[in-house]
Each structure stands twice: as structure tokens, then as C-alpha cells.
C-alpha positions as CSV (number, residue, x, y, z in Angstrom):
1,M,0.0,0.0,0.0
2,E,1.3,3.4,-1.0
3,Y,2.4,5.7,1.9
4,E,0.5,9.0,1.2
5,K,0.6,12.5,2.6
6,L,-1.9,13.1,5.4
7,S,-3.4,16.0,3.5
8,K,-4.1,13.7,0.6
9,I,-5.7,11.1,2.9
10,F,-7.9,13.8,4.5
11,Y,-9.4,14.7,1.1
12,K,-9.6,11.2,-0.3
13,K,-10.9,9.2,2.7
14,G,-12.6,11.7,5.1
15,N,-12.2,12.7,8.8
16,E,-12.5,9.3,10.5
17,F,-9.9,7.5,8.4
18,Y,-7.7,10.5,8.6
19,D,-7.8,10.7,12.4
20,N,-7.1,6.9,12.6
21,E,-4.2,7.2,10.2
22,I,-2.6,10.0,12.3
23,E,-2.8,7.9,15.5
24,K,-1.4,4.8,13.6
25,R,1.5,6.8,12.2
26,K,2.4,8.2,15.6
27,S,2.2,5.0,17.5
28,S,3.5,2.4,15.0
29,Y,6.8,0.5,15.5
30,G,8.5,2.5,12.8
31,S,7.5,5.9,14.2
32,Y,9.9,8.4,15.8
33,L,8.5,11.3,17.9
34,T,10.8,14.3,18.4
35,N,11.0,16.8,21.3
36,L,10.4,19.6,18.8
37,T,7.1,21.5,18.6
38,I,6.0,23.9,16.0
39,K,3.0,26.2,15.5
40,G,0.7,25.5,12.6
41,F,0.7,28.0,9.7
42,R,-2.2,28.6,7.3
43,K,-2.9,31.3,4.7
44,G,0.0,33.5,5.7
45,Q,-0.8,33.4,9.4
46,I,0.3,31.4,12.5
47,I,-2.6,29.5,14.0
48,S,-3.1,28.5,17.7
49,D,-2.6,24.7,17.2
50,S,0.8,23.2,18.0
51,Y,2.3,20.1,16.5
52,Q,5.0,17.7,17.6
53,L,7.4,16.8,14.8
54,F,7.4,13.1,14.0
55,Y,8.3,10.8,11.1
56,V,7.8,7.2,10.1
57,N,10.8,5.1,8.9
58,T,9.1,3.8,5.7
59,H,10.7,1.4,3.3
60,R,11.4,4.3,0.9
61,L,13.0,6.4,3.6
62,M,15.2,3.5,4.7
63,S,16.2,2.8,1.2
64,L,17.2,6.4,0.6
65,N,19.2,6.4,3.9
66,N,21.0,3.2,2.8
67,K,21.8,4.6,-0.7
68,V,23.4,7.7,0.9
69,L,25.6,5.6,3.1
70,M,26.6,3.4,0.1
71,N,27.4,6.4,-2.0
72,S,29.5,7.9,0.7
73,S,31.5,4.8,0.9
74,K,31.9,4.8,-2.9
75,I,33.1,8.5,-2.8
76,S,35.7,7.7,-0.2
77,S,37.0,4.8,-2.3
78,L,37.2,6.9,-5.5
79,I,38.9,9.8,-3.7
80,S,41.5,7.3,-2.4
81,K,42.5,6.6,-6.0
82,L,43.4,10.2,-6.8
83,P,47.0,11.4,-6.8
84,L,47.6,13.2,-3.5
85,F,48.3,16.6,-5.1
86,V,44.8,16.5,-6.8
87,I,42.7,15.9,-3.6
88,E,42.7,19.3,-2.1
89,P,42.4,21.3,-5.4
90,Y,39.4,19.0,-6.3
91,F,37.8,19.7,-2.9
92,H,38.4,23.4,-3.4
93,K,36.5,23.2,-6.7
94,L,33.6,21.7,-5.0
95,I,33.7,24.4,-2.3
96,V,33.4,27.1,-4.9
97,N,30.5,25.3,-6.6
98,E,28.7,24.9,-3.2
99,A,29.3,28.5,-2.1
100,Q,28.0,29.9,-5.4
101,S,24.9,27.7,-5.1
102,N,24.3,28.8,-1.6
103,N,24.5,32.5,-2.7
104,E,22.2,31.8,-5.6
105,I,19.5,30.3,-3.3
106,E,19.6,33.4,-1.2
107,G,19.6,35.8,-4.2
108,I,23.2,37.0,-3.4
109,R,25.3,38.0,-6.4
110,S,28.7,36.4,-6.6
111,T,30.9,34.8,-9.3
112,K,33.0,31.7,-9.2
113,K,36.1,33.7,-10.0
114,E,35.4,36.0,-7.0
115,L,34.9,33.1,-4.7
116,K,38.0,31.3,-5.9
117,E,40.0,34.4,-5.2
118,V,38.6,34.7,-1.6
119,L,39.3,31.0,-1.1
120,G,42.9,31.6,-2.1
121,D,43.2,34.5,0.4
122,V,41.8,32.3,3.2
123,M,44.3,29.5,2.4
124,N,47.2,31.9,2.3
125,S,46.0,33.6,5.6
126,E,45.6,36.9,3.7
127,K,42.8,39.4,4.3
128,K,42.6,41.2,0.9
129,Q,38.8,40.6,0.6
130,K,36.2,40.7,3.3
131,R,33.2,39.7,1.3
132,F,32.5,35.9,1.5
133,R,35.6,35.3,3.6
134,G,33.6,33.7,6.4
135,L,31.6,31.5,4.0
136,M,34.8,30.1,2.3
137,K,36.6,29.7,5.6
138,T,33.6,27.7,7.0
139,Y,33.4,25.4,3.9
140,L,37.2,24.9,3.9
141,F,37.1,23.6,7.5
142,I,33.6,22.1,7.4
143,D,34.7,18.8,8.9
144,Q,36.3,20.7,11.9
145,I,33.2,22.5,13.0
146,K,32.3,21.1,16.4
147,P,28.9,19.8,17.4
148,F,26.4,22.5,18.6
149,T,26.2,22.0,22.4
150,E,25.2,25.6,23.5
151,V,22.7,28.1,22.1
152,S,25.6,30.5,21.7
153,D,27.2,28.2,19.1
154,F,24.5,29.2,16.6
155,R,25.5,32.9,17.1
156,K,29.2,32.0,16.7
157,L,28.4,30.3,13.3
158,F,26.5,33.4,12.2
159,D,29.4,35.7,13.3
160,E,32.0,33.6,11.5
161,L,29.9,32.9,8.4
162,V,27.8,35.9,7.3
163,S,27.9,38.7,9.9
164,D,30.2,40.8,7.7
165,E,27.8,40.7,4.8
166,I,24.6,41.5,6.7
167,E,23.2,45.1,6.4
168,K,23.3,47.2,9.6
169,E,19.5,47.3,9.9
170,D,19.4,43.4,9.8
171,K,22.0,42.7,12.5
172,P,20.8,40.9,15.6
173,D,19.3,43.4,18.0
174,G,18.9,41.0,21.0
175,E,21.4,39.6,23.4
176,L,22.3,36.9,20.9
177,F,19.6,36.8,18.3
178,R,16.8,39.0,16.9
179,K,14.1,40.2,19.2
180,G,11.7,41.6,16.6
181,Y,9.2,40.2,14.0
182,V,10.4,38.5,10.8
183,E,8.6,36.9,8.0
184,I,9.4,35.3,4.6
185,N,7.5,36.5,1.6
186,D,7.6,34.9,-1.9
187,G,6.6,38.2,-3.5
188,S,2.9,37.9,-3.1
189,N,2.3,35.8,0.0
190,T,3.8,35.3,3.5
191,T,5.1,31.8,3.5
192,H,6.7,31.7,7.0
193,I,6.8,33.8,10.2
194,G,9.7,33.2,12.6
195,V,9.5,32.4,16.3
196,N,8.2,35.6,17.9
197,S,10.7,36.7,20.6
198,E,14.3,36.2,21.6
199,V,13.2,34.3,24.8
200,K,11.2,31.9,22.6
201,I,14.1,31.6,20.1
202,I,16.6,30.6,22.9
203,E,14.0,28.1,24.3
204,S,13.6,26.6,20.8
205,L,17.3,26.4,20.1
206,N,17.9,24.7,23.4
207,A,15.3,22.1,22.3
208,L,17.2,21.8,19.0
209,V,20.6,21.2,20.9
210,N,18.9,18.4,22.9
211,F,17.5,16.9,19.7
212,L,20.9,16.9,18.0
213,E,22.3,14.9,20.9
214,D,19.4,12.4,20.9
215,E,20.9,9.2,19.5
216,Q,17.5,7.4,19.4
217,H,17.1,9.2,16.1
218,P,19.1,7.9,13.1
219,E,21.8,10.4,12.2
220,L,20.7,11.5,8.7
221,Y,17.1,11.9,9.8
222,R,18.2,13.8,12.9
223,Y,20.4,16.3,10.9
224,M,17.7,17.0,8.3
225,V,15.0,17.5,10.9
226,A,17.4,19.9,12.7
227,H,17.9,21.8,9.5
228,Y,14.1,22.3,9.2
229,Y,13.6,23.3,12.8
230,Y,16.4,25.9,12.6
231,E,14.8,27.4,9.5
232,Y,11.4,27.3,11.4
233,I,12.9,29.2,14.4
234,H,14.6,31.8,12.0
235,P,16.8,33.2,14.8
236,F,18.2,36.1,12.7
237,Y,16.7,38.7,10.5
238,D,19.0,37.7,7.6
239,G,21.5,34.8,7.0
240,N,19.2,31.9,8.3
241,G,19.3,30.0,5.0
242,R,23.1,30.1,4.7
243,T,23.8,29.3,8.4
244,G,21.1,26.6,8.4
245,R,22.6,24.8,5.4
246,L,26.1,25.0,7.0
247,L,24.6,23.6,10.2
248,V,23.5,20.4,8.5
249,C,26.6,20.3,6.3
250,S,28.9,20.3,9.4
251,Y,27.1,17.2,10.8
252,L,27.0,15.4,7.5
253,S,30.8,16.0,7.0
254,R,31.5,14.2,10.3
255,Y,29.0,11.4,9.8
256,L,29.7,10.8,6.0
257,E,32.7,12.7,4.5
258,R,33.3,16.3,3.5
259,Y,32.5,15.7,-0.2
260,S,29.0,14.6,0.3
261,A,28.4,17.3,2.9
262,I,29.4,20.3,0.7
263,T,27.2,19.3,-2.3
264,F,24.0,19.8,-0.3
265,S,23.3,23.4,-1.4
266,Y,24.5,22.6,-5.0
267,A,21.8,19.9,-5.2
268,I,19.1,22.1,-3.7
269,N,19.9,24.9,-6.1
270,K,19.0,22.6,-9.0
271,N,15.4,22.4,-7.6
272,K,14.8,25.3,-5.3
273,S,11.0,25.1,-5.7
274,K,11.0,21.5,-4.4
275,Y,13.2,22.6,-1.4
276,Y,10.9,25.5,-0.4
277,K,7.8,23.4,-0.9
278,A,9.2,20.7,1.4
279,L,9.8,23.3,4.1
280,E,6.4,25.0,3.7
281,E,4.3,21.8,3.8
282,I,5.4,20.8,7.3
283,P,3.4,23.4,9.4
284,S,0.3,22.9,7.3
285,P,-2.6,22.0,9.8
286,L,-3.5,18.9,7.8
287,N,0.1,17.7,8.0
288,K,0.1,17.5,11.8
289,G,3.8,17.9,12.1
290,E,4.9,14.9,10.0
291,V,8.3,15.3,8.4
292,T,8.6,11.9,6.7
293,F,8.1,13.3,3.2
294,Y,10.4,16.2,3.9
295,L,13.1,13.7,5.0
296,M,12.7,11.9,1.7
297,D,13.1,15.1,-0.3
298,M,16.2,16.1,1.7
299,L,17.9,12.7,1.2
300,E,17.1,12.8,-2.5
301,F,18.9,16.1,-2.6
302,L,21.8,14.6,-0.8
303,L,21.8,11.6,-3.2
304,S,21.7,13.8,-6.2
305,G,24.8,15.7,-5.0
306,Q,26.6,12.5,-4.3
307,E,25.8,11.0,-7.7
308,G,27.1,14.1,-9.4
309,I,30.5,13.7,-7.5
310,I,30.6,10.0,-8.3
311,E,30.0,10.5,-12.0
312,D,32.6,13.3,-12.1
313,L,35.2,11.2,-10.3
314,E,34.6,8.1,-12.4
315,I,34.8,10.0,-15.7
316,N,38.0,11.8,-14.6
317,L,39.6,8.6,-13.2
318,S,39.1,6.9,-16.5
319,K,40.8,10.0,-18.2
320,I,43.7,9.5,-15.8
321,E,44.3,6.0,-17.1
322,R,44.7,7.4,-20.6
323,I,47.0,10.1,-19.3
324,K,49.2,7.5,-17.5
325,E,49.3,5.4,-20.6
326,Y,50.4,8.5,-22.7
327,F,53.2,9.4,-20.4
328,T,54.7,5.8,-20.6
329,S,55.3,6.3,-24.3
330,D,58.8,6.5,-25.7
331,I,58.8,10.2,-26.4
332,W,59.0,10.9,-22.7
333,H,61.6,8.2,-21.9
334,N,64.6,10.6,-21.5
335,R,62.5,13.6,-20.4
336,L,61.4,12.6,-16.9
337,D,61.4,16.1,-15.4
338,E,59.3,17.6,-18.2
339,S,56.9,14.7,-18.2
340,D,56.5,14.9,-14.4
341,V,55.5,18.6,-14.6
342,L,53.3,18.2,-17.6
343,R,51.6,15.2,-16.1
344,I,50.8,17.1,-12.9
345,M,49.4,20.0,-14.9
346,T,47.3,17.6,-17.0
347,Y,45.8,15.8,-13.9
348,L,44.9,19.2,-12.3
349,S,43.4,20.5,-15.6
350,V,41.2,17.4,-15.8
351,F,40.0,17.4,-12.2
352,V,39.9,21.0,-11.4
353,N,39.4,22.6,-14.8
354,E,42.0,25.3,-14.2
355,E,41.1,28.1,-16.6
356,T,43.4,30.7,-14.9
357,G,46.6,28.7,-15.3
358,F,49.3,27.4,-13.0
359,S,51.7,29.9,-11.5
360,V,55.4,29.0,-11.4
361,I,55.4,29.2,-7.6
362,R,52.5,26.7,-7.4
363,L,54.3,24.3,-9.8
364,M,57.5,24.6,-7.8
365,K,55.7,23.5,-4.6
366,I,53.9,20.6,-6.3
367,S,56.8,19.3,-8.3
368,N,59.5,20.1,-5.8
369,K,61.7,21.7,-8.4
370,S,63.8,24.9,-8.3
371,R,62.6,28.0,-10.1
372,Y,65.6,27.8,-12.5
373,K,64.8,24.2,-13.4
374,L,61.1,24.8,-13.7
375,N,61.6,27.8,-15.9
376,Q,63.7,25.7,-18.2
377,I,61.1,23.0,-18.3
378,M,58.2,25.4,-19.0
379,S,60.1,27.1,-21.7
380,N,60.7,23.8,-23.5
381,L,57.0,22.7,-23.1
382,E,55.8,26.0,-24.3
383,E,58.0,25.9,-27.4
384,E,56.7,22.4,-28.3
385,G,53.0,23.5,-27.9
386,Y,52.2,21.4,-24.8
387,V,51.5,24.5,-22.6
388,K,50.7,28.2,-23.2
389,L,51.8,31.2,-21.3
390,V,48.7,33.0,-20.0
391,S,50.2,35.6,-17.7
392,Q,53.6,37.3,-17.6
393,R,53.3,38.8,-14.1
394,P,53.0,36.6,-12.2
395,K,54.1,34.0,-14.7
396,E,51.3,31.5,-15.3
397,Y,50.9,28.6,-17.8
398,K,48.0,26.4,-18.8
399,V,47.9,23.1,-20.6
400,S,47.1,23.7,-24.3
401,D,43.6,22.6,-25.5
402,E,45.2,20.9,-28.5
403,F,47.4,18.8,-26.3
404,L,44.6,17.8,-24.0
405,E,42.4,16.8,-26.9
406,S,45.1,14.8,-28.5
407,I,45.4,12.5,-25.4
408,L,41.8,12.5,-24.1
409,V,39.6,12.4,-27.2
410,F,38.9,8.9,-28.4
């Protein structure tokens, strides 16, 4: 029998069946009741009825959970096959994609070039640019964010992540959070109203901390429910979406691995309407606080992100085999230094899609060669058409398109 939404059952089968179904769902062996309570929401207004969030571990939900775990294991296995010097640059590419998607969801203008430059500043401990610095720093160290054990931890995440980009009038005006009214509007209708005072916000965030520590709930379900409840509370005037997604990503990175974690926003951005609809359906009076279907949607987003990484890794690893084969050919037999540098550049071009080129300093670090030796190598490779000089100051090279095509196109 198909597991249907309660609202659908109400209209299809009437009040009595609907009431019995609610009771059955909340008291069955596969049901999980949470300590989190929300107010109902209807036609742009909060209603007086309150609902305890709950979910049922259906076959479909369990299947999605298992697929996420299997994909995470597969990603770890594929990453282990990468050359060591590729791993961090590949992760940095994913960070830029994720940050750009996060900004697009929130309607914040940014470019991948801009984000890449900020990420470089963060990695080099420079402070050239302030905008997006907190965002990139948080993604870079996503697996090092500690579990949230105090209400003040949510404010710390806000301060580190987005506070520099929040307009003065939207800064928190309470002790830690907002103390005034806030709503979300889709342009024509109010779709959500945040918890109505700082006292209530702190009370709700304390309940969220307790829920995050409740090991009776399976990890992935717990983290996704926590994401919804944080968005429901809406503790700040602005920045809730970004901090809420980073909240769930930090837990996913520790439970799965960092690659699965940072594709969450990227996957959501492909289908924003589904994401917002999943959030908005939960406080509907006919839904009675059920988050089963919301959990399915969130795990599907996570799976979609994982599958994108797996496909990317598998395709690029197959390209690496062709590159390896090419560099064992006789033409490189007595040119080991040159083949070493060109191979490194080719691997990085395939996995990271470096359009801005490789600086001599960067290549010196990766190849462990002196500037004099590297300049000789690059001069020879450029003369023979393997690489192109793309910048004189600082000196940067990129692998030529013609060379890449010659070894990768079937």
C-alpha cells in the first residue's frame, strides 16, 4: 500500500480514516516522535494549534538512507584513487560550486572567479577581501566545526559565516539573536513567520541542541530535521538559510565525509521550488507535524549531489588511465622532469578545470623543483606546444587545449 501524505488522505478518505491514520503513524513500531514542537501555519498566518514533529521510517525512507551511506563509501573509495596533489584542489573546486549555489539560493550576487580568489586568500591567511571570507573559511574547514552544544554556538556560526555581509539594519538586536518580528514572503504571500521573541528563540534552540544529541534518532534523519527546525525558528533577520545549510553540512561531514556534505546546497539549487515546498508543507494544519516526506526530499537532494560527484570522479579517473598510458610512451623516456611537470598540470586540468593557469610558484611547490629548473622545463614545453603562457606577471601557464584533446579524445 502506498504511503501517502496526510493532507491527501484527508481529502480522499474523510475525517475518521484521517484521524485513525494520524494515530497509527504516531504509535507504530517505525515511528519516531521528536521533542520539537511547531505552531501551525495557514494562509499567511500562525494558528493556535501546535504540532510535535514526527516521522515514520518507511521502506522508501530507509532505502534512501542506505543509498546515501553506500554512495558515501563509494566516494571515499574513489577519492583514495586520486593522486595526492589532486585531492585538495578538487575539494576546493567543490567548495566554490557549493558557495556559489548557496548564494544563488539566497539571491546574493557572486561569481566563481570572485569566490575562488577569496578561497585563495583564506588558504594563504591573507585578508585582501572581506566579502564571502567567512563563507569560504567555513566550507574549507567544514569537517572541523564542532557539534552544537550551546545556544551561543549558533550565534558563533553566524558571526563567522555571514555577519560581515549583513546590512546594519538586519544585524541581531537582542542579546544573541533577533528580538523583533520576521517573515518570509515569496513576492505575493507570506510563507513563514519566525518564532516571535528572543526568549522563545533561545528556548527553541535549546530544544534543538537536545534533539541533535538524541541518539535514538538515526543520524541522517536527525540532521535533516534539525535543518528544518532551525529554519522554522529563524533566529536572525537575515542569514538563516546560509547558516542553516552550513549547520546540516557540518554534521554530514563528520558522519559521512566532506565531499557529500558540501554538495547539499549545490543539489538544492537545482530544484529550489521542491526545497521550499518541502519546508512549507510541514506546518500545514493537515500535516500534523509529519516530516517523513520532507526527509525523503532532503535525502534525495543529498543523493543527487553524491551522484554528481561519483559521476565526475569516475569519468576523470578513466581519463587519468589514458594520461598514465600516454606518459609511458617512448617520447618521454629521457624527459622525466618535463613529463613529471606536464603530467601534474594535466591531472589538475582534468579534475579542477583550471582556466586561470598554473603559477610558477605553485608548480615549484607541487613538483619540488627549483625556479631555475622549472623555468627551463616550462620554456621547452611552451616551445613544443604542450603549454601556453597566459600571464607574464606573475608567470602562469595552462595546458594547451590541443594537447589535452590529443590524449583524451577517443
